[in-house]
C-alpha positions in Angstrom: -0.2 0.1 0.2 1.4 3.4 -0.7 -0.1 6.6 0.9 0.6 10.3 -1.4 2.5 12.6 0.7 0.0 15.1 0.2 -2.7 14.0 2.1 -4.6 10.6 3.6 -6.8 8.6 1.2 -8.1 5.7 0.8 -9.3 3.7 -2.8 -12.6 3.7 -3.8 -12.0 0.8 -6.4 -10.1 -1.3 -4.3 -7.6 -3.3 -5.5 -8.8 -4.7 -9.0 -12.6 -4.4 -7.9 -11.9 -7.0 -5.1 -13.6 -4.8 -2.5 -17.1 -3.5 -2.1 -17.0 0.1 -1.0 -20.6 1.1 -1.2 -21.5 4.8 -1.5 -22.2 5.3 2.3 -18.6 4.5 2.8 -17.6 7.1 0.3 -19.8 9.6 1.5 -18.4 9.1 5.2 -14.8 9.1 3.8 -15.4 12.5 2.1 -16.9 14.1 5.0 -13.9 12.8 6.7 -12.5 15.8 4.4 -9.5 13.8 3.6 -8.2 14.2 -0.1 -9.4 11.6 -2.2 -5.9 10.1 -3.4 -5.5 6.9 -4.6 -3.6 4.1 -2.5 -2.9 1.1 -4.7 -2.0 -2.4 -3.9 -0.1 -4.6 -6.0 -1.8 -7.9 -7.1 1.2 -10.0 -5.6 1.1 -8.4 -2.1 -2.7 -8.5 -1.7 -2.6 -12.0 -1.0 -0.3 -11.3 2.1 -2.2 -8.7 3.3 -4.5 -8.1 6.3 -6.4 -5.7 8.0 -3.8 -5.1 10.7 -1.6 -4.4 7.7 -4.2 -1.6 6.5 -4.3 0.0 10.2 -0.5 -0.2 10.0 0.1 1.8 6.5 -2.6 4.3 7.7 -1.1 5.3 11.0 2.0 7.0 9.2 -0.6 10.3 9.0 -2.4 9.5 12.7 -0.7 12.6 14.0 -1.7 14.4 11.0 -5.3 13.5 10.7 -5.5 12.5 14.5 -9.7 13.4 15.0 -10.2 11.6 11.8 -8.1 8.5 12.5 -10.3 6.3 14.5 -13.4 7.3 12.3 -11.3 5.8 8.7 -10.0 3.0 10.7 -13.5 1.7 11.7 -14.4 2.1 7.6 -11.2 0.0 6.7 -12.5 -2.4 9.0 -15.8 -2.8 7.4 -14.2 -3.2 4.2 -15.5 -6.8 2.7 -14.1 -9.0 -0.2 -16.2 -9.3 -3.3 -17.6 -12.7 -3.9 -17.1 -13.0 -7.4 -13.6 -12.1 -7.6 -11.5 -14.7 -9.2 -8.2 -13.8 -7.0 -9.6 -13.3 -3.2 -7.2 -11.5 -1.2 -6.7 -14.5 2.0 -7.7 -12.3 5.2 -8.1 -14.9 7.5 -8.2 -14.8 11.5 -4.6 -15.4 12.8 -5.7 -19.0 14.3 -6.4 -20.2 10.8 -2.9 -18.9 9.2 -0.8 -22.3 8.8 2.3 -22.4 6.5 4.4 -25.5 7.3 7.8 -23.3 6.3 7.2 -20.6 8.4 5.4 -21.4 10.9 1.9 -21.1 12.7 0.0 -19.4 14.9 -0.4 -22.2 18.2 -3.7 -22.0 20.1 -2.4 -24.8 22.2 -0.4 -22.0 24.4 -1.9 -19.5 26.4 -0.7 -16.5 25.5 0.0 -14.9 28.5 1.4 -17.4 31.0 3.7 -17.3 34.7 5.6 -20.0 35.9 5.5 -19.9 39.9 6.9 -22.0 42.4 9.7 -22.5 45.1 13.1 -21.6 43.9 15.3 -24.3 42.0 11.9 -26.0 40.7 13.1 -25.1 37.2 10.6 -22.5 36.3 13.5 -20.6 34.1 15.1 -23.9 32.7 12.0 -25.1 31.4 10.6 -21.6 29.3 13.7 -22.5 27.0 11.4 -25.7 26.0 8.4 -23.7 25.8 9.6 -21.2 24.0 10.8 -23.3 21.6 7.0 -24.9 21.3 5.9 -22.0 20.6 8.6 -20.5 17.5 9.4 -24.0 15.9 6.9 -24.8 13.3 7.6 -28.3 13.7 5.9 -28.5 16.8 7.8 -30.8 18.6 7.9 -31.2 22.3 11.6 -29.8 23.2 11.4 -31.2 26.3 11.9 -34.6 25.0 15.0 -32.9 23.2 18.7 -33.6 24.1 19.1 -30.3 26.1 22.3 -29.4 23.7 20.2 -29.2 21.0 17.3 -27.3 22.6 19.7 -24.5 23.9 21.5 -24.6 20.2 18.1 -23.8 18.8 17.1 -21.5 21.8 20.3 -19.3 20.8 19.4 -18.9 17.3 15.9 -18.0 18.1 17.4 -15.3 20.4 19.6 -13.9 17.5 17.0 -13.7 15.3 15.3 -11.7 17.5 12.0 -14.4 17.7 12.7 -15.0 21.6 13.6 -11.8 23.9 14.6 -12.8 27.4 14.5 -10.0 30.2 14.7 -9.8 33.9 12.4 -7.4 36.0 14.5 -6.3 38.7 13.3 -2.7 41.0 14.9 -0.5 38.2 13.2 -1.5 35.4 10.7 0.9 33.9 8.1 1.7 31.6 10.4 3.8 29.4 12.8 0.5 29.5 9.9 -1.9 28.3 7.6 0.1 26.1 8.8 3.7 25.2 10.6 6.6 26.7 12.3 9.4 26.2 16.2 8.9 26.0 19.4 11.4 25.5 21.5 11.1 22.8 25.0 12.8 21.9 25.9 14.0 18.6 28.6 16.2 17.7 29.2 17.3 21.4 25.4 18.2 21.8 22.6 16.3 23.8 19.5 15.9 22.2 16.5 13.8 23.2 14.4 11.3 21.5 11.6 8.8 21.9 13.2 5.2 22.0 10.9 2.4 21.6 11.4 -0.1 24.7 11.9 -4.0 24.3 8.4 -5.2 24.2 7.3 -2.5 21.8 10.5 -3.2 19.6 8.9 -7.0 19.7 5.4 -6.2 18.9 6.8 -4.4 15.6 8.5 -7.4 14.6 5.9 -9.6 14.7 3.1 -7.3 13.2 5.6 -7.1 10.2 5.7 -11.4 10.3 2.3 -12.9 11.1 3.3 -16.3 10.2 5.6 -16.8 12.7 5.1 -16.4 16.6 7.4 -14.2 19.0 7.8 -14.9 22.7 8.9 -12.3 25.5 10.4 -14.1 28.1 9.9 -12.2 31.7 12.3 -13.5 34.4 11.4 -12.6 37.8 8.5 -11.2 37.4 7.2 -10.2 40.3 10.6 -8.3 41.1 9.9 -5.3 39.3 6.8 -2.7 40.0 4.7 -4.5 37.7 2.1 -1.6 37.3 4.7 0.8 36.5 6.5 -1.2 33.6 3.5 -2.8 31.8 1.4 0.9 31.7 -1.5 0.5 29.6 0.0 -3.0 28.3 -2.2 -4.3 31.5 -5.7 -4.2 29.2 -3.8 -4.7 25.5 -2.3 -8.0 26.4 -5.5 -10.2 27.3 -6.4 -12.3 24.6 -9.9 -10.7 23.3 -8.1 -7.2 23.3 -5.1 -8.3 20.9 -4.7 -6.8 17.7 -7.4 -8.1 15.2 -9.6 -10.1 18.0 -13.2 -9.5 18.8 -12.6 -6.9 21.6 -9.7 -5.5 19.8 -8.0 -2.5 22.0 -5.5 0.3 20.7 -3.8 3.1 22.9 -2.1 6.1 22.6 1.2 5.8 23.7 2.4 9.0 26.0 5.6 10.1 24.7 5.3 8.9 21.0 1.6 9.7 20.4 1.2 6.6 18.2 -1.3 4.3 18.5 -0.1 0.7 19.9 -1.7 -2.7 20.1 -0.5 -5.7 20.8 -0.6 -8.7 17.9 -1.8 -12.1 18.6 1.4 -13.9 17.9 3.2 -12.6 20.7 3.2 -14.8 23.3 4.5 -13.7 27.5 6.3 -16.0 29.3 6.7 -15.1 32.9 8.7 -16.9 36.0 7.6 -15.7 39.6 9.2 -17.0 42.8 6.6 -18.2 45.6 9.5 -18.0 48.7 9.9 -14.1 47.3 8.3 -12.2 49.7 7.8 -9.1 46.7 5.2 -12.2 45.1 2.2 -10.2 47.2 3.0 -7.0 45.6 2.2 -8.6 41.8 -0.5 -6.2 40.4 -4.0 -8.0 41.0 -5.3 -6.9 37.5 -2.1 -8.3 35.9 -3.0 -12.0 37.9 -6.1 -11.8 36.0 -4.9 -11.5 32.8 -2.0 -14.4 33.2 -2.8 -18.4 33.1 -0.5 -19.3 36.4 1.2 -23.1 36.0 2.6 -24.3 38.9 5.9 -26.3 39.1 6.8 -28.0 42.4 9.7 -30.1 43.3 10.3 -33.6 41.6 12.0 -35.9 44.1 12.2 -38.2 41.2 14.7 -36.2 39.3 17.2 -36.3 42.4 19.7 -39.1 42.6 18.8 -42.0 45.1 22.3 -43.0 45.4 24.1 -41.8 48.9 20.6 -41.3 50.5 20.3 -37.9 48.4 16.8 -38.5 47.6 15.6 -39.2 51.4 17.3 -36.2 52.3 15.6 -34.1 49.9 12.2 -35.5 50.6 13.0 -35.4 54.4 14.3 -31.7 54.4 10.9 -30.4 52.3 8.5 -32.4 54.6 10.0 -30.7 57.7 10.0 -26.7 55.8 6.5 -27.3 55.1 5.4 -28.0 58.5 7.6 -25.0 59.9 7.1 -22.8 56.9 4.8 -23.6 54.2 4.9 -25.4 51.0 5.8 -22.4 48.7 9.2 -22.4 50.6 10.4 -25.6 49.8 14.0 -26.7 48.1 13.5 -27.0 44.5 15.1 -30.2 43.5 17.9 -28.7 40.9 19.8 -28.0 44.1 20.5 -31.9 44.3 20.3 -32.9 40.8 24.2 -32.7 40.4 25.2 -34.3 43.8 27.5 -37.3 42.7 29.4 -37.7 46.1 29.7 -36.8 49.9 31.6 -34.0 49.0 29.4 -32.4 46.4 26.4 -33.0 49.0 28.5 -30.9 51.4 29.1 -28.3 48.9 25.0 -27.7 48.6 24.6 -27.9 52.2 27.0 -25.0 52.7 26.8 -22.8 49.7 23.2 -23.3 48.8 21.0 -24.9 51.6 21.8 -23.4 54.7 22.2 -20.1 53.2 18.7 -20.8 52.0 17.0 -21.3 54.9 18.8 -18.6 57.0 16.7 -16.5 55.0 13.7 -18.4 55.6 13.9 -18.6 59.2 15.3 -15.2 59.6 18.0 -16.1 61.7 16.0 -18.8 63.8 18.7 -21.5 64.3 16.4 -23.5 66.1 14.1 -23.9 63.7 17.4 -24.7 61.4 18.1 -27.5 63.2 14.6 -29.3 63.5 15.4 -29.3 59.5 19.0 -30.4 59.6 19.5 -31.9 62.7 22.6 -31.5 65.0 25.0 -32.4 62.6 24.6 -28.9 60.8 23.5 -26.9 63.4 24.5 -27.4 67.1 23.3 -26.0 70.5 25.8 -24.9 73.5 24.7 -23.6 76.9 27.1 -20.8 77.4 27.6 -18.7 80.6 27.6 -15.4 80.1 27.8 -12.5 82.8 25.8 -9.3 81.6 26.7 -5.7 82.7 23.7 -4.0 84.8 21.9 -4.9 88.0 19.9 -7.6 86.7 22.9 -9.2 84.5 22.8 -12.2 86.9 19.7 -13.3 85.8 21.1 -14.1 82.3 24.0 -16.0 83.3 22.9 -19.3 81.2 21.7 -18.5 77.6 21.4 -21.3 75.1 23.2 -20.8 71.3 22.4 -22.6 68.4 25.3 -22.2 66.2 26.1 -23.5 62.1 28.3 -26.2 62.5 31.6 -25.0 60.8 32.4 -26.7 57.0 35.5 -27.9 57.8 34.5 -29.5 61.2 31.3 -30.8 59.5 31.5 -35.1 59.3 29.2 -35.4 56.4 28.3 -39.0 57.3 27.5 -38.6 60.6 25.6 -35.1 59.8 23.4 -36.9 57.3 23.0 -40.0 59.7 21.2 -37.1 62.2 19.4 -35.9 59.9 18.0 -39.1 58.6 18.0 -41.0 62.0 15.7 -38.4 63.3 13.2 -39.2 60.3 13.4 -42.7 60.6 12.7 -42.5 64.9 9.4 -40.6 63.8 8.2 -43.3 61.6 9.1 -46.3 64.2 7.1 -44.4 67.2 4.2 -44.2 65.2 
């Protein structure tokens, strides 16, 4: 489609008489006061054009004809194809588009979903497989493929811009995600320009290539100020509010003053750590617009050798009682354990620091989880200053056994024996 620089216009005999434009629509266009300069669409391009393409081409002159844009858009939306046309352009809903070489819009996956669960349950790990299932045309189940093969294909898609990975944090803003004013230095002078954010850039690619799916992976989605980062996107990402959907919504962006909408071939996959205290801060409006998939610890993925699986299950049972199920420990912490040295490194480098955070320095509860082999209780006589110092002479203190002093075999036996004693007593 071409638009004359002299003004916005629309062709009365849409290409080769394929489109019906009745007298009423002609009058409506003329009433808008827009010059009736012909818009031509070549025969080969018309077959790949959809109504979204017509919208995008018209948007170039949105600012100039801002007050007339929506009226013209309604007219374009109402155009229909003549039934007697020999070569009808294929204007279909995206769910019907199917191209074996280029891919297709996959209705098997939710457009917006969040993987949530305790730390170490493979949320970020699984986003790789899920993103590949969405973007790859063959539609295979990538979780069944070798990991090296999946990672290689994933990197190809990242480089191509078909998959975008971002981690939310406290400094992430609307200006980074959608659009914002950024400084630019040229010839020693500082100027400011409106620059697209990562999500808007992805949507622009998706609109140009509607036969492919695009995926935005947002790791740790609950760590950022979601309401501030998403802005009007909270409404636009809904399934029925996407571009071309029955309840399509468009919003005028605050910096560029352009009309923005989210295409239906853009998928959002977020991850959320339920042990993070910022989970409650997730915007309730955003919760309603996402499908949530829980990912819990899987003991079958933990090796059985050296009682590792038993240790894993017992620790999580105790955490669930003392804390809650959302603070259990994920299987990924123990998957690489092959011997006692590996197990010792996992305990001191990962498990103990995690429990210290969970229980806020309550070492008595940490001892209840891990046993006396890792946390020892000592009684000390401490003399305090002041008139009542004598009332507190004896104090019980819990301390983590130093790593170089910990005897793993003994510590593991104490951890397991406490559980076995409880079973025997029942």
